[in-house]
C-alpha positions in Angstrom: -64.7 -46.7 4.6 -65.9 -50.1 5.7 -63.2 -52.7 5.1 -65.6 -55.6 4.4 -66.7 -56.7 1.0 -70.4 -55.7 1.4 -69.9 -52.3 -0.2 -71.2 -50.4 2.8 -69.8 -46.9 3.2 -69.8 -47.0 7.0 -68.9 -49.6 9.7 -72.0 -51.3 11.0 -72.3 -52.1 14.7 -74.6 -54.6 16.4 -76.5 -52.8 19.1 -76.8 -54.6 22.5 -79.5 -52.2 23.5 -77.3 -49.3 24.7 -78.3 -47.0 21.8 -81.8 -45.8 21.2 -83.4 -43.6 18.5 -86.3 -41.3 19.4 -88.6 -40.4 16.5 -91.8 -38.8 17.6 -93.4 -39.3 14.1 -93.1 -43.1 14.3 -95.3 -45.6 16.3 -93.5 -46.5 19.5 -91.3 -43.5 19.0 -88.4 -44.8 21.0 -86.7 -47.4 18.9 -83.8 -49.8 19.8 -81.9 -50.4 16.5 -80.8 -53.9 15.9 -77.8 -52.6 14.1 -76.5 -49.1 13.4 -73.9 -47.2 11.4 -73.1 -43.6 10.7 -75.2 -44.1 7.5 -78.3 -45.6 9.0 -79.9 -48.2 11.2 -82.4 -51.1 11.2 -85.3 -51.3 13.6 -88.6 -53.2 13.9 -91.9 -51.3 13.7 -95.5 -52.3 14.4 -96.7 -50.5 11.3 -95.2 -50.1 7.8 -93.8 -46.6 7.4 -94.1 -44.4 4.4 -91.1 -44.9 2.2 -88.8 -42.0 1.7 -90.6 -39.7 4.2 -88.0 -37.9 6.3 -88.5 -37.2 9.9 -86.6 -35.7 12.8 -84.9 -38.0 15.3 -82.4 -38.0 18.2 -79.9 -40.7 18.9 -79.2 -41.6 22.6 -75.9 -43.0 23.8 -75.9 -43.8 27.5 -77.6 -40.5 28.6 -76.0 -38.4 25.9 -78.0 -37.3 22.9 -77.2 -36.5 19.3 -79.9 -34.1 18.0 -80.8 -32.5 14.7 -80.6 -35.7 12.8 -83.1 -36.7 10.1 -83.9 -40.2 8.9 -85.9 -41.8 6.2 -87.0 -45.4 5.5 -85.3 -46.8 2.5 -86.4 -50.5 2.7 -89.1 -52.5 4.4 -89.5 -56.2 4.9 -92.5 -57.9 6.6 -91.7 -60.1 9.6 -93.8 -63.3 10.1 -95.0 -62.5 13.5 -98.3 -62.3 15.2 -99.2 -59.4 15.3 -97.3 -58.5 12.1 -94.2 -56.3 12.4 -91.9 -54.7 9.8 -88.1 -54.7 9.7 -87.2 -51.3 8.4 -83.9 -49.9 7.1 -83.4 -46.2 7.8 -80.9 -43.9 6.1 -79.6 -41.1 8.3 -79.6 -37.6 6.7 -77.1 -35.2 8.2 -74.1 -33.0 7.6 -70.8 -34.9 7.2 -69.3 -33.3 10.3 -72.1 -34.6 12.4 -71.8 -38.0 10.7 -68.1 -38.1 11.7 -69.1 -37.3 15.3 -71.7 -40.1 15.2 -69.1 -42.6 13.9 -66.8 -41.7 16.8 -69.5 -42.1 19.4 -70.5 -45.5 17.9 -66.9 -46.7 18.0 -66.5 -45.5 21.6 -69.8 -47.0 22.7 -69.8 -50.3 20.8 -66.1 -51.1 20.0 -65.3 -52.9 16.7 -67.9 -53.1 14.0 -68.3 -55.1 10.9 
């Protein structure tokens, strides 16, 4: 459980670019999350995704890959950029054992979270 007061279930980590998410169903299918947790991640997309639509993805950690993960957009916010982009929050859908493995990899790769 996350010790902060923001009611998150999982520790959130800032991503300095060492973790990527590959999702072939999304435009620019290799994403660099701005932040990530065992529960989800935030990334910027060039197009607004369909809300709630699940898709397969893989999470890359310095040449290692966590596969058989599913994600779905749960919130979208337009960015004031030219051309326009969308900040998107994704929920990760996976078995709890795999979620625990992801949490360990995040901690090992990124250290302390928030």
